[in-house]
N, C-alpha and C positions, 0 to 999 in steps of 0.2 A: 577478544577485547574490544572495548569501545573507545573511540578517540573523538573528541569534539573538533570539528573542522568548520572553517568559515567559507561558505559557498556564495559565489556571486550569482544571484537570482534575478538580476535586473531585467533580463530578456523575458522572464516569465511573469513579471508583475504587470497587471492591468489596472486601470483606474476608472472609477465611475464618478462623474461630476456631481457635486452637491453644492449647497450654498456656502461659499467661501472656503471650500475644501474639496479634495478628491479622495474618495475611499479607495484604498489599495487592496488588491486581491492577488493571490496566487491560486489559480484554479478557482474553486468555490470558497476557499478559506480567506476570510478578512484578516489582513496582517497589520492594519493601521490606517492612518490618513496623512495627507499632506495638506497643511493649512496655508492659506494665502494671507499674509500679513503685510503691513506697510514696511516691514524690515526684511522682506523676502519670504521665501517659503520655509516653513518649519515642518518637521516630521514628528508624528506621534505614532510610534510603532510598538507592537506587542513585544513582550520579552522574547529574546531569541533572534530578533531582527534588528538591523542597524543600517543607517544611511551614512555614506561617506563619499564625497566627491562625485555626486550625480550617479551613484550606484547604490543598490540595496543588497545587503548580505543577510544570510540566514546561518545561524550556528546550529549544526546538526551533529548527532552522534553517528559516527561511521564505524562499521566493523573493520578492524584491522586483523591481518593474518586470517583471512577467511578459510584457508585450507586446514587450519588447526582442527584436529578431530574433537578435542574436548576443551571447553572453556568454563571458567568460573568453578574450577575444581576446589574442593575443600582442602586447603593446604595443611590444616592442622590434623585432620583425621584421615587423610588420604583417599577420600571418596570423590568420585567424579560422576 
């Protein structure tokens, strides 16, 4: 089964400076940007990412019960 988890990825995020913004990456993947405004920093992140209290989080599907032999069995017809 898959379960959606909120993962703290703050330590893995790197930034590349641009004009009035910092492009944010995790590895080679661009996850959004941080904009410098007169009202403070604003984040424009891709879906699945969120910023809260100086941390960046990623929502990911995690496998639960990995020892389970069969998953996604057809409950109606009895096939696995």
